[in-house]
N, CA, C and O atoms as a GROMACS GRO file, in nm:
protein
  348
    1MET      N    1   0.085  -0.116   0.000
    1MET     CA    2   0.000   0.000   0.000
    1MET      C    3   0.090   0.124   0.000
    1MET      O    4   0.181   0.135   0.083
    2PRO      N    5   0.066   0.215  -0.092
    2PRO     CA    6   0.151   0.334  -0.098
    2PRO      C    7   0.132   0.423   0.024
    2PRO      O    8   0.026   0.425   0.087
    3ILE      N    9   0.236   0.497   0.055
    3ILE     CA   10   0.233   0.588   0.170
    3ILE      C   11   0.125   0.694   0.152
    3ILE      O   12   0.061   0.734   0.248
    4SER      N   13   0.105   0.739   0.027
    4SER     CA   14   0.004   0.843   0.003
    4SER      C   15  -0.136   0.793   0.037
    4SER      O   16  -0.220   0.871   0.084
    5THR      N   17  -0.162   0.664   0.014
    5THR     CA   18  -0.293   0.607   0.047
    5THR      C   19  -0.312   0.602   0.198
    5THR      O   20  -0.420   0.635   0.248
    6ILE      N   21  -0.210   0.563   0.271
    6ILE     CA   22  -0.218   0.559   0.417
    6ILE      C   23  -0.237   0.700   0.472
    6ILE      O   24  -0.318   0.722   0.562
    7TYR      N   25  -0.161   0.795   0.417
    7TYR     CA   26  -0.175   0.933   0.462
    7TYR      C   27  -0.316   0.985   0.435
    7TYR      O   28  -0.375   1.052   0.520
    8SER      N   29  -0.369   0.955   0.318
    8SER     CA   30  -0.504   1.000   0.282
    8SER      C   31  -0.608   0.940   0.377
    8SER      O   32  -0.700   1.008   0.420
    9PHE      N   33  -0.592   0.811   0.411
    9PHE     CA   34  -0.686   0.746   0.501
    9PHE      C   35  -0.686   0.814   0.638
    9PHE      O   36  -0.793   0.844   0.691
   10TRP      N   37  -0.567   0.839   0.695
   10TRP     CA   38  -0.560   0.902   0.827
   10TRP      C   39  -0.607   1.046   0.823
   10TRP      O   40  -0.667   1.095   0.919
   11ARG      N   41  -0.581   1.116   0.712
   11ARG     CA   42  -0.629   1.252   0.698
   11ARG      C   43  -0.782   1.254   0.696
   11ARG      O   44  -0.844   1.337   0.763
   12ASP      N   45  -0.843   1.162   0.621
   12ASP     CA   46  -0.989   1.155   0.616
   12ASP      C   47  -1.048   1.118   0.752
   12ASP      O   48  -1.150   1.174   0.792
   13CYS      N   49  -0.985   1.024   0.822
   13CYS     CA   50  -1.033   0.985   0.956
   13CYS      C   51  -1.024   1.102   1.053
   13CYS      O   52  -1.116   1.126   1.131
   14SER      N   53  -0.913   1.174   1.049
   14SER     CA   54  -0.899   1.286   1.141
   14SER      C   55  -1.001   1.395   1.110
   14SER      O   56  -1.052   1.459   1.202
   15TYR      N   57  -1.030   1.417   0.982
   15TYR     CA   58  -1.132   1.516   0.945
   15TYR      C   59  -1.268   1.471   0.996
   15TYR      O   60  -1.342   1.551   1.054
   16LEU      N   61  -1.302   1.344   0.975
   16LEU     CA   62  -1.433   1.293   1.016
   16LEU      C   63  -1.452   1.305   1.166
   16LEU      O   64  -1.555   1.355   1.212
   17PHE      N   65  -1.353   1.259   1.244
   17PHE     CA   66  -1.370   1.259   1.389
   17PHE      C   67  -1.348   1.396   1.452
   17PHE      O   68  -1.378   1.414   1.570
   18SER      N   69  -1.298   1.493   1.376
   18SER     CA   70  -1.293   1.629   1.428
   18SER      C   71  -1.429   1.697   1.414
   18SER      O   72  -1.456   1.796   1.481
   19ARG      N   73  -1.516   1.643   1.325
   19ARG     CA   74  -1.647   1.701   1.302
   19ARG      C   75  -1.761   1.625   1.371
   19ARG      O   76  -1.866   1.682   1.400
   20ALA      N   77  -1.739   1.497   1.397
   20ALA     CA   78  -1.845   1.415   1.456
   20ALA      C   79  -1.784   1.322   1.559
   20ALA      O   80  -1.667   1.285   1.552
   21SER      N   81  -1.866   1.284   1.656
   21SER     CA   82  -1.819   1.191   1.759
   21SER      C   83  -1.826   1.048   1.706
   21SER      O   84  -1.892   1.021   1.605
   22PHE      N   85  -1.759   0.958   1.775
   22PHE     CA   86  -1.759   0.817   1.735
   22PHE      C   87  -1.900   0.760   1.740
   22PHE      O   88  -1.938   0.681   1.653
   23SER      N   89  -1.979   0.799   1.840
   23SER     CA   90  -2.116   0.747   1.850
   23SER      C   91  -2.202   0.799   1.735
   23SER      O   92  -2.292   0.727   1.689
   24ASP      N   93  -2.178   0.921   1.688
   24ASP     CA   94  -2.253   0.972   1.572
   24ASP      C   95  -2.220   0.891   1.446
   24ASP      O   96  -2.308   0.861   1.366
   25VAL      N   97  -2.095   0.858   1.431
   25VAL     CA   98  -2.054   0.780   1.313
   25VAL      C   99  -2.118   0.641   1.319
   25VAL      O  100  -2.169   0.592   1.219
   26ILE      N  101  -2.115   0.578   1.436
   26ILE     CA  102  -2.174   0.444   1.451
   26ILE      C  103  -2.325   0.450   1.426
   26ILE      O  104  -2.381   0.361   1.361
   27LYS      N  105  -2.390   0.554   1.476
   27LYS     CA  106  -2.534   0.567   1.461
   27LYS      C  107  -2.574   0.586   1.314
   27LYS      O  108  -2.682   0.543   1.273
   28ASN      N  109  -2.487   0.648   1.235
   28ASN     CA  110  -2.520   0.678   1.096
   28ASN      C  111  -2.460   0.580   0.995
   28ASN      O  112  -2.457   0.609   0.875
   29ILE      N  113  -2.413   0.467   1.041
   29ILE     CA  114  -2.356   0.368   0.950
   29ILE      C  115  -2.455   0.323   0.843
   29ILE      O  116  -2.415   0.307   0.728
   30PRO      N  117  -2.584   0.300   0.875
   30PRO     CA  118  -2.677   0.261   0.767
   30PRO      C  119  -2.686   0.364   0.655
   30PRO      O  120  -2.691   0.328   0.538
   31GLN      N  121  -2.687   0.492   0.689
   31GLN     CA  122  -2.693   0.596   0.586
   31GLN      C  123  -2.561   0.602   0.507
   31GLN      O  124  -2.562   0.627   0.387
   32ILE      N  125  -2.451   0.580   0.575
   32ILE     CA  126  -2.321   0.581   0.507
   32ILE      C  127  -2.314   0.467   0.406
   32ILE      O  128  -2.266   0.485   0.294
   33LEU      N  129  -2.362   0.350   0.445
   33LEU     CA  130  -2.355   0.233   0.356
   33LEU      C  131  -2.457   0.238   0.243
   33LEU      O  132  -2.440   0.166   0.144
   34GLU      N  133  -2.561   0.319   0.255
   34GLU     CA  134  -2.663   0.329   0.150
   34GLU      C  135  -2.633   0.440   0.051
   34GLU      O  136  -2.720   0.479  -0.026
   35ASP      N  137  -2.513   0.493   0.051
   35ASP     CA  138  -2.474   0.600  -0.039
   35ASP      C  139  -2.484   0.550  -0.184
   35ASP      O  140  -2.417   0.454  -0.220
   36PRO      N  141  -2.567   0.614  -0.269
   36PRO     CA  142  -2.586   0.564  -0.406
   36PRO      C  143  -2.462   0.581  -0.495
   36PRO      O  144  -2.450   0.512  -0.596
   37GLU      N  145  -2.371   0.670  -0.459
   37GLU     CA  146  -2.252   0.690  -0.541
   37GLU      C  147  -2.145   0.585  -0.513
   37GLU      O  148  -2.047   0.576  -0.587
   38HIS      N  149  -2.163   0.507  -0.410
   38HIS     CA  150  -2.068   0.401  -0.377
   38HIS      C  151  -2.143   0.268  -0.379
   38HIS      O  152  -2.206   0.230  -0.280
   39PRO      N  153  -2.136   0.197  -0.490
   39PRO     CA  154  -2.211   0.070  -0.500
   39PRO      C  155  -2.160  -0.033  -0.401
   39PRO      O  156  -2.043  -0.034  -0.363
   40GLN      N  157  -2.250  -0.119  -0.360
   40GLN     CA  158  -2.213  -0.224  -0.266
   40GLN      C  159  -2.136  -0.333  -0.339
   40GLN      O  160  -2.162  -0.361  -0.457
   41HIS      N  161  -2.042  -0.394  -0.268
   41HIS     CA  162  -1.962  -0.501  -0.324
   41HIS      C  163  -1.991  -0.630  -0.249
   41HIS      O  164  -2.016  -0.630  -0.129
   42ASN      N  165  -1.988  -0.738  -0.323
   42ASN     CA  166  -2.010  -0.869  -0.265
   42ASN      C  167  -1.889  -0.907  -0.179
   42ASN      O  168  -1.777  -0.912  -0.231
   43PRO      N  169  -1.908  -0.934  -0.048
   43PRO     CA  170  -1.793  -0.967   0.037
   43PRO      C  171  -1.719  -1.093  -0.007
   43PRO      O  172  -1.598  -1.103   0.012
   44VAL      N  173  -1.789  -1.188  -0.066
   44VAL     CA  174  -1.723  -1.311  -0.112
   44VAL      C  175  -1.628  -1.278  -0.228
   44VAL      O  176  -1.517  -1.330  -0.234
   45MET      N  177  -1.673  -1.192  -0.318
   45MET     CA  178  -1.587  -1.154  -0.431
   45MET      C  179  -1.467  -1.073  -0.384
   45MET      O  180  -1.358  -1.084  -0.441
   46ILE      N  181  -1.485  -0.992  -0.281
   46ILE     CA  182  -1.372  -0.917  -0.224
   46ILE      C  183  -1.270  -1.015  -0.169
   46ILE      O  184  -1.150  -0.998  -0.190
   47LEU      N  185  -1.316  -1.118  -0.097
   47LEU     CA  186  -1.225  -1.219  -0.042
   47LEU      C  187  -1.155  -1.297  -0.153
   47LEU      O  188  -1.036  -1.324  -0.143
   48VAL      N  189  -1.228  -1.334  -0.258
   48VAL     CA  190  -1.170  -1.408  -0.369
   48VAL      C  191  -1.063  -1.323  -0.438
   48VAL      O  192  -0.955  -1.374  -0.469
   49ARG      N  193  -1.092  -1.194  -0.462
   49ARG     CA  194  -0.992  -1.107  -0.524
   49ARG      C  195  -0.870  -1.090  -0.435
   49ARG      O  196  -0.757  -1.084  -0.484
   50TYR      N  197  -0.893  -1.081  -0.305
   50TYR     CA  198  -0.781  -1.067  -0.211
   50TYR      C  199  -0.690  -1.190  -0.216
   50TYR      O  200  -0.568  -1.176  -0.226
   51VAL      N  201  -0.749  -1.308  -0.210
   51VAL     CA  202  -0.670  -1.432  -0.215
   51VAL      C  203  -0.598  -1.443  -0.350
   51VAL      O  204  -0.482  -1.483  -0.355
   52TRP      N  205  -0.666  -1.407  -0.458
   52TRP     CA  206  -0.605  -1.411  -0.590
   52TRP      C  207  -0.483  -1.320  -0.596
   52TRP      O  208  -0.379  -1.358  -0.651
   53ASN      N  209  -0.495  -1.200  -0.542
   53ASN     CA  210  -0.382  -1.106  -0.541
   53ASN      C  211  -0.267  -1.157  -0.455
   53ASN      O  212  -0.150  -1.142  -0.492
   54VAL      N  213  -0.299  -1.217  -0.342
   54VAL     CA  214  -0.194  -1.273  -0.256
   54VAL      C  215  -0.122  -1.385  -0.329
   54VAL      O  216   0.001  -1.395  -0.322
   55LEU      N  217  -0.195  -1.470  -0.400
   55LEU     CA  218  -0.133  -1.580  -0.473
   55LEU      C  219  -0.048  -1.530  -0.589
   55LEU      O  220   0.054  -1.592  -0.622
   56ASN      N  221  -0.087  -1.420  -0.651
   56ASN     CA  222  -0.006  -1.363  -0.758
   56ASN      C  223   0.125  -1.306  -0.705
   56ASN      O  224   0.228  -1.314  -0.772
   57VAL      N  225   0.121  -1.250  -0.586
   57VAL     CA  226   0.241  -1.190  -0.529
   57VAL      C  227   0.331  -1.296  -0.467
   57VAL      O  228   0.453  -1.292  -0.484
   58ALA      N  229   0.272  -1.391  -0.397
   58ALA     CA  230   0.350  -1.494  -0.327
   58ALA      C  231   0.288  -1.631  -0.355
   58ALA      O  232   0.202  -1.676  -0.279
   59PRO      N  233   0.331  -1.697  -0.461
   59PRO     CA  234   0.272  -1.827  -0.497
   59PRO      C  235   0.286  -1.933  -0.388
   59PRO      O  236   0.202  -2.023  -0.380
   60PHE      N  237   0.391  -1.925  -0.305
   60PHE     CA  238   0.410  -2.023  -0.199
   60PHE      C  239   0.298  -2.016  -0.096
   60PHE      O  240   0.275  -2.113  -0.023
   61SER      N  241   0.228  -1.903  -0.088
   61SER     CA  242   0.121  -1.888   0.011
   61SER      C  243   0.004  -1.982  -0.018
   61SER      O  244  -0.081  -2.003   0.069
   62LEU      N  245  -0.002  -2.038  -0.138
   62LEU     CA  246  -0.106  -2.136  -0.170
   62LEU      C  247  -0.099  -2.253  -0.072
   62LEU      O  248  -0.202  -2.302  -0.026
   63TYR      N  249   0.022  -2.299  -0.042
   63TYR     CA  250   0.038  -2.411   0.051
   63TYR      C  251  -0.007  -2.374   0.192
   63TYR      O  252  -0.064  -2.456   0.264
   64VAL      N  253   0.019  -2.251   0.231
   64VAL     CA  254  -0.024  -2.205   0.363
   64VAL      C  255  -0.176  -2.200   0.370
   64VAL      O  256  -0.236  -2.245   0.468
   65ILE      N  257  -0.239  -2.145   0.266
   65ILE     CA  258  -0.385  -2.136   0.263
   65ILE      C  259  -0.447  -2.276   0.265
   65ILE      O  260  -0.544  -2.300   0.337
   66LEU      N  261  -0.391  -2.368   0.188
   66LEU     CA  262  -0.443  -2.506   0.187
   66LEU      C  263  -0.427  -2.573   0.323
   66LEU      O  264  -0.519  -2.641   0.369
   67MET      N  265  -0.314  -2.554   0.388
   67MET     CA  266  -0.293  -2.616   0.520
   67MET      C  267  -0.387  -2.558   0.624
   67MET      O  268  -0.438  -2.632   0.709
   68VAL      N  269  -0.412  -2.427   0.620
   68VAL     CA  270  -0.507  -2.368   0.713
   68VAL      C  271  -0.647  -2.424   0.688
   68VAL      O  272  -0.720  -2.452   0.783
   69ALA      N  273  -0.684  -2.442   0.562
   69ALA     CA  274  -0.814  -2.500   0.530
   69ALA      C  275  -0.824  -2.644   0.579
   69ALA      O  276  -0.927  -2.683   0.635
   70VAL      N  277  -0.719  -2.723   0.557
   70VAL     CA  278  -0.719  -2.863   0.603
   70VAL      C  279  -0.730  -2.869   0.755
   70VAL      O  280  -0.807  -2.948   0.809
   71LEU      N  281  -0.651  -2.787   0.824
   71LEU     CA  282  -0.658  -2.786   0.971
   71LEU      C  283  -0.795  -2.740   1.020
   71LEU      O  284  -0.846  -2.791   1.119
   72GLY      N  285  -0.854  -2.644   0.951
   72GLY     CA  286  -0.988  -2.599   0.988
   72GLY      C  287  -1.091  -2.710   0.976
   72GLY      O  288  -1.176  -2.727   1.063
   73VAL      N  289  -1.083  -2.787   0.867
   73VAL     CA  290  -1.175  -2.899   0.848
   73VAL      C  291  -1.151  -3.006   0.954
   73VAL      O  292  -1.246  -3.061   1.009
   74ILE      N  293  -1.026  -3.035   0.983
   74ILE     CA  294  -0.995  -3.137   1.086
   74ILE      C  295  -1.051  -3.096   1.221
   74ILE      O  296  -1.114  -3.176   1.289
   75PHE      N  297  -1.029  -2.971   1.260
   75PHE     CA  298  -1.078  -2.927   1.391
   75PHE      C  299  -1.231  -2.916   1.392
   75PHE      O  300  -1.293  -2.932   1.497
   76TYR      N  301  -1.291  -2.889   1.276
   76TYR     CA  302  -1.438  -2.884   1.270
   76TYR      C  303  -1.497  -3.024   1.283
   76TYR      O  304  -1.598  -3.042   1.351
   77LEU      N  305  -1.436  -3.121   1.218
   77LEU     CA  306  -1.490  -3.257   1.219
   77LEU      C  307  -1.458  -3.332   1.348
   77LEU      O  308  -1.528  -3.427   1.383
   78HIS      N  309  -1.354  -3.291   1.420
   78HIS     CA  310  -1.316  -3.358   1.543
   78HIS      C  311  -1.313  -3.258   1.658
   78HIS      O  312  -1.206  -3.209   1.695
   79PRO      N  313  -1.429  -3.226   1.714
   79PRO     CA  314  -1.433  -3.125   1.820
   79PRO      C  315  -1.357  -3.166   1.945
   79PRO      O  316  -1.320  -3.079   2.025
   80GLU      N  317  -1.331  -3.295   1.966
   80GLU     CA  318  -1.257  -3.335   2.085
   80GLU      C  319  -1.110  -3.288   2.079
   80GLU      O  320  -1.043  -3.284   2.182
   81LEU      N  321  -1.062  -3.252   1.962
   81LEU     CA  322  -0.926  -3.201   1.950
   81LEU      C  323  -0.912  -3.061   2.012
   81LEU      O  324  -0.803  -3.021   2.051
   82THR      N  325  -1.024  -2.989   2.021
   82THR     CA  326  -1.018  -2.853   2.076
   82THR      C  327  -1.043  -2.850   2.226
   82THR      O  328  -1.032  -2.745   2.288
   83LYS      N  329  -1.076  -2.967   2.285
   83LYS     CA  330  -1.097  -2.970   2.430
   83LYS      C  331  -0.966  -2.946   2.504
   83LYS      O  332  -0.859  -2.986   2.458
   84LYS      N  333  -0.977  -2.883   2.618
   84LYS     CA  334  -0.859  -2.859   2.698
   84LYS      C  335  -0.819  -2.990   2.768
   84LYS      O  336  -0.902  -3.058   2.828
   85ARG      N  337  -0.694  -3.020   2.758
   85ARG     CA  338  -0.645  -3.147   2.816
   85ARG      C  339  -0.593  -3.123   2.958
   85ARG      O  340  -0.536  -3.018   2.988
   86GLU      N  341  -0.612  -3.222   3.042
   86GLU     CA  342  -0.557  -3.220   3.178
   86GLU      C  343  -0.426  -3.297   3.173
   86GLU      O  344  -0.426  -3.417   3.143
   87TRP      N  345  -0.318  -3.235   3.201
   87TRP     CA  346  -0.187  -3.300   3.198
   87TRP      C  347  -0.155  -3.360   3.330
   87TRP      O  348  -0.048  -3.420   3.346
   0.00000   0.00000   0.00000
């Protein structure tokens, strides 16, 4: 992520919170998300694009993603593995 993008993000956050409180921002989240000029994006497609970009940058990460998925399935199918053991 370029430095200018990070700077822009913090500048926008500081402007927002200098004008409104955190509770005002939380209260108005539905109106913020319904902005017609900013179309909604499918969260699944965002995740797929993110993983695709990670794989393009670091192809070895495919093995890490697969191992995390395999371990997730193993722990889901065998809940006794997550029990705390008495030593």
